[in-house]
KOLSE-721796 format. One record per residue: residue in three letters; x, z, y of N, C-alpha, C in turn. Coordinates in steps of 0.1 Angstrom, whole numbers, plus 2048, in hexadecimal, padded with zeros to 3 digits. Atoms other than C-alpha are relative to their C-alpha. Example, Ala and Ser with C-alpha at 12.3 -4.5 7.8 and 13.67 -1.06 7.14 Angstrom:
<nodes>
ALA8098007F487B84E7D380980080CSER7F78007F58898477F57F880880B
</nodes>
This chain:
<nodes>
MET7FC7F27FA95066613580E800805LEU7F28017FC97565F1358027F880DLEU8008097F497064314E7FC80780DLEU8067F97F495C65A16580B80A805LYS7F67F67FC97867516480C7F9807VAL7F58087FA99365B16C7FC7FC80ETHR8058047F397E64E18980080C80AGLN8007F47F897967219680E804805LEU7F27FC7FD99E67A1948067F680APHE7FB80A7F79A76591A67FA80280EPHE8077FE7F398E6611C280780C807ILE7F97F47FA99E6841C780E7FD805PHE7F28047FC9C16751C88007F780DLEU8008097F49B765A1E17FC80880CTHR8047F77F59A66741F780B808805THR7F47F87FD9C568A1F680A7F7808VAL7F68097F99DC66C2007FB7FD80ELEU8058047F39C666121D80080B80ATHR8007F57F69C368422C80E804804THR7F37FC7FC9E968722D8077F5809VAL7FB80A7F89EE6672417FE80380FTHR8017FD7F19F566D2678037F4808VAL7FE80C7F79F165228180480580DPHE7FB7FC7F3A066572A07FC7F680AVAL8058097F59F56492BF80880580CPRO7F97FD7F4A0C6472DE7F780680BGLU8087FA7F69FF65E2F98057FB80ELYS7FD8057F39FF65531E80C808806SER7F57F87FBA1667232580E7FB7FCASN7F3806805A3166230F8057F4808ALA7FC80C7F8A3064232380580480EGLN7FB7FB7F3A3365634380E8067FFTHR7F27FA802A5166933580A7F57FFALA7F780B802A6164832B8037F980ETHR7FE8067F3A5C63934E808809809THR7F87F67F8A6A65935E80E8007FCTHR7F3800805A886583488087F4804ALA7FA80D7FBA8F63335080380180FSER7FD7FF7F1A8C63B37580C809803VAL7F57F77FFAA465837280D7F97FDGLN7F4807804ABD64335F8047F580BSER7FD80A7F5ABB62737A80680780CGLU7FB7F97F4AC064039680E8057FDSER7F37FB804ADE64F38380A7F5801ILE7F780C7FFAEE62C3808037FD80EILE7FE8037F2AE96253A580980B807GLN7F77F57FAAF86473AF80E7FF7FBALA7F2802805B1663F3988067F4808LEU7FB80C7FAB1A61D3A880480380FGLN7FD7FC7F2B1962D3CB80E806801LYS7F37FA7FFB3963F3C280B7F77FCGLY7F680A803B4B6203B58068037F2GLY7F97FE80CB6061B3967FA7F87F4TYR80780880AB4A6013838027F1802ILE80080E800B4A5DD37A7F17FB7FFILE80E805800B295CB3828007F17FDTYR7FF80E805B265AB36E7F27F9802PHE80C8077FEB0B59337B8007F27F9ARG80280E803AFF57336A7FA7FA80DHIS8058067F4AF855B3877F1800800THR80F7FF7FFAD455B3947FA7F27FBGLN80880B806AB954138C8057F2803THR7FC80E7FEAC351D3877F67F67FCASN80980B804AB24FC3828027FC7F2PRO7FF80380EAAB4F835D8017F17FDASN80080E802AA84D236180E7FA804GLN7F28057FDACD4CF36C8098057F6ALA7F67FC80AAEC4D135780E7FE807ASP7F28027FBB124D335D8057F47F9THR7FD80D806B1C4AF35780F7FC802ASP7F28037FEB404B036380880D800THR7F97F3801B504D035680F7FF801LEU7F18017FFB734C235880480080FHIS7FD8017F2B704C037E7F780A807LEU8097F57FBB624E238A7FE7FF80FGLU8028027F2B654D73AE7F57F6803ASN80B80A7FFB4A4BD3A87F2808800VAL80C7F77FFB2D4D33B47F37F97FCLYS80C808802B134B73B27FD7FE7F1ALA80280280EB184B438D7FD80D7F8GLN8027F3806B104D93877F1805801ARG80D7FA7FFAF04ED38180080980CGLN8007F97F3AE54FB3A27F680C800LEU80A7F67FDAD351A3AE7F37FA805THR80D8047FAAAE5153B57FE80880DLYS8037F87F4A9E5223D57FE80F7FDVAL8027F2805A945413C180D8067FEGLY7F37FB803AB75453B580880480DGLU7F97FD7F3AC45443D97FB80D806GLN8067F47FAAAB55E3E480480C7F8GLN7FC7F5809AB45743C680E805804ALA7F37FD7FCAD85733D180080880DARG8017F97F3ACF57E3F47FA80E7FDGLU8067F3803ABA59A3E580A80A7FAILE7F57F8806AD75A73D180980680AGLY7F77FB7F5AED5A93F07F980A808ALA8087F77F8AD15BA4047FE80D7F9ALA8027F4808ACB5D33E880D809800PHE7F37F9801AF05DC3E580380780EASN7FE7FA7F2AF15E240B7F780C801ARG8097F57FEAD25F740A80380C7F7LEU7FC7F6809ADE60B3EC80E806803LYS7F27FC7FDB0160F3FB8098007F4ILE7F780280CB126023DC80D7F9805PRO7F48067FBB365FC3E68067F57F7VAL7FA80B808B455DB3DB80E7FD805GLY7F28037FDB6A5D43DA8037F17FCLYS7FC80D804B775B63C77F47F97FAVAL80A808806B5F59A3BF8067F37FALEU7FB80B807B675803A57F57F77FBTHR80A809805B5356139C8057F57F7SER7FD80C807B525443858037F580BLYS7FD80C7F7B5F5233947F47F7801LEU80C8087FFB3D51338E7F980580DTYR8057FD7F2B2C5113B07F480A800ARG80C7F7800B0C5243A680480E800ALA7FB7F2800B205443A080680380EGLN7FA7FE7F3B335403C17F580180AGLU80B8007F6B135393D47F980E7FFVAL8067F3801B0455A3C780980A808ALA7F87F77F8B2256C3D67FF7FE80FLYS8018037F2B1F55A3F77F2805805LEU80E7FC7FBAF95603FA7FE80F800ALA8017F2800AFD5843F080880780BGLY7F87FA7F5B1658A40C80C8067FAPHE7F47FA805B325933F580C7F8805GLN7F58077F9B5058B40A80D7FE7F8ASN7F2802806B7257D3FF8008007F1TYR80180180FB675753DB80B7F77FCGLN7F6808806B805653C47FB7F97F4ALA80580880BB765483AD80B7FF7F5LEU7F680080BB8854A38B7FC7F87F4VAL80380780CB8A53436D7FD80A7F5ASP8027F680BB8B5543587F28047FEVAL80E7FC802B6655B35E7F77F4801THR80880D800B5B53635E7FB7FD7F2GLU80680380DB4452B3428097F67F9PRO7F7808807B5A51C3277F97F47FAGLN80780C805B484FA32480A7F57FEASN7F780B803B5B4DE31380E803801VAL7F27FC800B7B4F130F8048047F2PRO7FC7FD80EB904F72F07FD80F7FDPRO8037F2804B875172DC80B80A804VAL7F57F87FCBA95252E57FE80580FGLU8037FD7F2BA052330A7F4809802ALA80C7F7800B7E53330480480E7FCGLN7FB7F3804B8F5502F280880680BARG7F87FA7F5BA855430E7F780580BARG8097FB7F5B8C5573287F980C7FCALA8077F3805B7A57131280A80B801THR7F67F57FEB9A58531180380480EALA7FE7FD7F2B9F5823367F4808806LEU80C7F97FBB7B58D33D80080F7FBARG7FF7F3805B805AB32680A809808GLN7F67F97F8B9F5B533A7FA80380ELEU8067FD7F3B8B5B235B7F580B7FFLEU80A7F5802B6F5C834D80680D7FEALA7F97F3802B895E234480980480BTHR7F77FD7F4B9A5E13667F980980AGLN8057F67F6B945FF37D7FF7F980DPRO8018067F3B865F339E80880880BGLN7FA7F97F5B955FD3BF7F880D803LYS8067F27FEB8E6223C77F47FF809GLY80C8007F8B6B6273D47F87F4801THR80780D800B5F6043CC7FC7FC7F2ASN80380680CB505F03B18047F1800THR7FC80E801B5C5CE3A57F37F87FBVAL80C809804B415B23A38067F47FAILE7FD80D806B4559538B7F37F87FEILE80C809801B2D57838D8047F47F7GLY7FC80A80AB2F56236E7F47FA7F8HIS809807809B1C5553507FD8087F4ARG8037F980DB0B56133080A7FE7F5PRO7F780280BB2355131780D808802ASN7F47F97FDB415613287FF80F7FCLEU8027F2803B335843257FE8037F1GLN8027FF80EB2757F30280D7FF7F8ASP7F4801807B495732F780980C802ALA7F77F57FCB5B5903097FB80E7FBALA8067F3802B435AD3037F78027F4GLY8087FF80CB2E5A52E57F37F8800LYS80D808802B0F5932D77F4807807GLU80C7FA7FAAF85AD2E67FD7FB80EPHE8028067F3AFD59B3077FC7F2800GLY80480E801AF157A2FA7F27FD806ASP80D8027FAACF58030A80080280FLEU7FE7FD7F2ADD58532D7F87F5808LYS8088097F8AC45753458077FD80DGLU7FB8047F3ACB5633657FD80B80AGLY8027F57F6AD057D38180280E7FAGLU7FF7F2806AD459A36880E805802ALA7F27FA7FEAF15B236D80280A7F4VAL7FC7F5809B045C835480B808807ILE7F67F77FAB175E63608098067F6PHE7F67FB809B375EF34F80980B807LYS7F77F57FCB4D60E35280E7FE7F9PRO7F2801807B7360834C80480D7FALEU7FC7F4807B8162133480F801801LEU7F27FF7FDBA362B3418098047F4ASP7F87FB80BBAF63E3238007F77F4LYS80080980CBA46243098037F1804GLN7FD80E7FCBAC60531E7F57F67FCGLY80C809803B895F73187F580280APHE80B7FF7F7B675F83277F38047F8GLN80D7FC806B446053207F47FC809PRO80C8037F8B225F732B7F880C802ILE8097F47FEB0D61133B7F27FD805GLY80D8037FCAEF5FE3467FE7F1803ARG80380E7FCADE5DD34E7F580080AVAL80B8017F6AC95D336C7FB7F27FEALA80680C806AB15B935F7FE7F4809SER80280B7F7AAC5A437E80480480EPRO7FD7FE7F2AB45A03A37F5809807GLU80C7F97FAA915AD3AB80180F7FDARG7FF7F2804A995CD399809808809TRP7F87F97F6AB55D53B27F880380CTHR8097FD7F5A9B5D23CD7F780B7FDASP8097F5804A845E93BA80780D801LEU7F97F3800A9F6033B780280580ETHR7FE7FB7F2AA36043DD7F4809804THR80C7F87FCA806133DF80080E7F9SER7FF7F3807A8A62F3C780980A807PHE7F77F77F8AA363D3E07FB80280ETHR8037FD7F2A9D64E40180C7FB808PRO7F48047F8AB464441E80C8097FEASN7F57F6802AC86644188077FE7F3GLN7FA80380DACD65C3F38097F4801ALA7F980D7FFAD86383FB80D801808SER7F58007F7AF164341580B80A7FBASN7F77F7805B0265E40080C7FA7F9
</nodes>
């Protein structure tokens, strides 16, 4: 009899617990809302870039994974460096075309001394770029030099661009990770991070990432000709 009562009480308890569990199933409307929000955020970033005042840091576009930088002490030795693929070359052209279509004003352009970064600038049509050791990947250099480059890049990210323009920096993943934090350790080839210099704090703040060169092209379809020309 006692065993029967215990069994009945356990069944009542179990039934009560199960009836209080709620399973949340994502609805289609939530996905649509998330997509709309992402689209609005992307458009807001482009509209901000059209006014100037930002630093756009690109990792160079796609390279040949079967190649390596084998002569890092002689950066002028282009043949000993990892090169852009045909896809990477086209991605660079697409970035330049998208910037033109979106009317994003570009002022100063700084690149790594490794040729793949300079080639992106050339193919994108960014005129009068300047190749700097400060944004060159610190391969086979003393730790002190790597730290110096990180400090130099932080200063560049915190430097206000010329009025009405954006500064473009084309470099490498390790440089940005060292300068801005581990969260950029997943920066893909061709990806861009947009920074806002903070004048009052003498620092910088990341405001968004554009995951691929193709995404810039996609963004051009989100804007009407009137929006892109404002």
